[in-house]
C-alpha positions as CSV (number, residue, x, y, z in Angstrom):
1,M,-59.7,-119.2,149.9
2,N,-60.5,-115.8,151.5
3,I,-64.2,-115.1,151.6
4,L,-66.2,-112.1,152.9
5,I,-70.0,-112.2,153.3
6,I,-71.5,-108.8,153.8
7,Y,-75.2,-108.4,154.6
8,D,-77.8,-106.0,155.9
9,S,-80.8,-107.2,157.8
10,V,-84.0,-105.5,159.0
11,F,-85.9,-108.3,160.8
12,G,-83.0,-110.7,161.2
13,N,-83.8,-113.1,158.4
14,T,-81.0,-112.0,156.0
15,E,-78.6,-112.1,158.9
16,K,-79.6,-115.8,159.5
17,I,-79.0,-116.6,155.8
18,A,-75.6,-114.9,155.8
19,Q,-74.6,-116.7,159.0
20,A,-75.7,-120.1,157.6
21,M,-73.5,-119.4,154.6
22,G,-70.5,-118.5,156.7
23,A,-71.0,-121.5,158.9
24,A,-71.2,-123.8,155.9
25,L,-67.9,-122.4,154.4
26,S,-65.8,-121.8,157.5
27,P,-64.6,-125.3,158.1
28,Q,-62.8,-125.3,154.8
29,E,-62.2,-121.6,154.0
30,H,-61.2,-118.4,155.8
31,V,-64.6,-116.7,156.1
32,E,-65.8,-113.4,157.7
33,T,-69.5,-112.7,157.9
34,L,-70.1,-109.0,158.6
35,R,-73.1,-106.6,158.8
36,V,-72.4,-103.9,156.2
37,S,-72.0,-101.2,158.9
38,A,-68.9,-103.1,160.2
39,V,-67.1,-103.3,156.9
40,K,-64.0,-101.3,156.2
41,P,-62.8,-100.7,152.6
42,E,-59.5,-102.4,153.3
43,Q,-61.3,-105.7,154.0
44,L,-62.0,-106.1,150.3
45,A,-58.3,-106.5,149.5
46,G,-57.1,-110.0,149.0
47,L,-60.5,-111.6,148.7
48,N,-61.2,-114.5,146.4
49,L,-65.0,-114.4,146.9
50,L,-67.3,-111.6,148.0
51,I,-71.0,-112.4,148.8
52,V,-73.4,-109.5,149.4
53,G,-76.9,-109.8,150.6
54,S,-79.9,-107.6,151.6
55,P,-83.5,-107.9,152.3
56,T,-85.7,-106.7,149.5
57,R,-87.1,-103.3,150.6
58,Q,-89.3,-101.4,148.1
59,F,-87.9,-103.7,145.4
60,R,-84.3,-102.7,146.1
61,P,-81.5,-103.4,148.5
62,T,-81.4,-101.5,151.7
63,A,-79.8,-98.0,151.8
64,P,-76.7,-99.2,153.7
65,I,-76.0,-101.9,151.1
66,T,-76.6,-99.4,148.2
67,S,-74.2,-96.9,149.9
68,F,-71.6,-99.6,150.5
69,L,-71.7,-100.6,146.8
70,K,-71.4,-97.0,145.6
71,S,-68.3,-96.5,147.9
72,I,-66.3,-99.2,146.1
73,S,-64.0,-97.8,143.5
74,S,-64.7,-98.5,139.8
75,D,-62.3,-101.4,139.6
76,G,-62.2,-102.2,143.3
77,L,-63.4,-105.7,142.8
78,K,-61.2,-106.6,139.8
79,G,-60.2,-110.2,140.0
80,I,-62.7,-111.0,142.8
81,R,-65.4,-113.5,142.3
82,V,-68.8,-112.1,143.5
83,A,-72.3,-113.2,144.3
84,A,-75.5,-111.6,145.4
85,F,-78.5,-112.7,147.4
86,D,-81.6,-111.3,149.0
87,T,-84.5,-112.3,151.2
88,R,-88.0,-111.9,149.8
89,I,-91.5,-113.0,150.4
90,T,-92.8,-116.0,148.4
91,L,-94.3,-115.7,145.0
92,S,-97.6,-117.1,146.3
93,K,-97.8,-114.2,148.9
94,I,-96.9,-111.7,146.2
95,E,-99.7,-113.0,143.9
96,E,-102.3,-112.4,146.7
97,T,-101.9,-108.7,146.0
98,P,-102.2,-107.9,142.3
99,V,-100.7,-104.4,142.6
100,L,-97.7,-105.9,144.4
101,A,-97.3,-108.6,141.8
102,F,-97.3,-105.9,139.1
103,F,-94.5,-104.0,140.8
104,V,-92.4,-107.0,141.5
105,R,-92.6,-107.9,137.8
106,L,-91.7,-104.3,136.9
107,F,-88.9,-103.7,139.5
108,G,-87.8,-107.2,140.8
109,Y,-85.9,-107.9,143.9
110,A,-82.7,-106.7,145.7
111,A,-80.2,-109.4,144.5
112,K,-80.2,-108.4,140.8
113,P,-79.2,-104.8,141.4
114,I,-76.6,-105.9,144.0
115,A,-75.1,-108.3,141.4
116,N,-75.1,-105.6,138.7
117,N,-73.3,-103.2,141.0
118,L,-70.7,-105.8,142.0
119,Q,-70.0,-106.5,138.3
120,K,-69.8,-102.7,137.5
121,K,-67.0,-102.5,140.2
122,G,-65.0,-105.2,138.3
123,G,-66.3,-108.3,140.1
124,E,-66.7,-111.6,138.2
125,L,-70.2,-113.0,138.9
126,S,-69.9,-116.6,140.0
127,L,-73.6,-117.6,140.0
128,P,-76.8,-115.8,139.1
129,P,-78.3,-113.7,142.0
130,E,-80.3,-115.8,144.5
131,G,-83.4,-115.2,146.6
132,F,-84.2,-116.8,149.9
133,F,-87.8,-116.9,151.1
134,V,-89.5,-115.5,154.2
135,E,-93.1,-116.3,155.1
136,G,-94.1,-112.7,155.5
137,T,-92.7,-109.2,155.6
138,E,-91.0,-109.8,159.0
139,G,-90.4,-113.5,158.5
140,P,-89.8,-116.2,159.6
141,L,-87.7,-117.8,157.0
142,K,-89.4,-120.5,155.0
143,T,-88.6,-124.0,156.2
144,G,-85.4,-125.3,154.5
145,E,-84.0,-121.9,153.5
146,L,-81.0,-122.0,155.9
147,E,-80.0,-125.4,154.4
148,R,-80.6,-124.1,150.9
149,A,-78.4,-121.0,151.7
150,A,-75.6,-123.3,153.0
151,D,-75.7,-125.4,149.9
152,W,-75.7,-122.4,147.6
153,A,-72.6,-121.0,149.4
154,K,-70.8,-124.4,149.1
155,H,-71.6,-124.4,145.4
156,L,-70.2,-120.8,145.1
157,A,-67.0,-121.8,146.9
158,S,-66.5,-124.8,144.6
159,A,-67.4,-123.0,141.3
């Protein structure tokens, strides 16, 4: 199986999640894990699975991920299984600030718009969008999230 994991990262947490996914899949599959700025359009050809992830910034994916998704042609992901993930602060941290909790309920996290865009480009969503947790805005990752990311990726590859 030919798998590409594309990510953006601000504080390094989303990169760690993407790398954990790539490491979990690489013994059995052909996997590339790339920062979005290093991706060339031709790398989408021949894929079986595309995984895209971003930190949640202002309730959305980062600008480079959004720009990348817009650059894909309308049927550029036809026949490719896709999945989306994000990194986000925990719900307990969000609930500490009522205004933030309100906006999260209203706008959500980065993974859902990523998944929606992948589907609009013809991708077949393999699993619902997934969020991985950081302790604070800059991290670190919550204990166990790297293992959870590896398990999620293995589940994606076998789906």
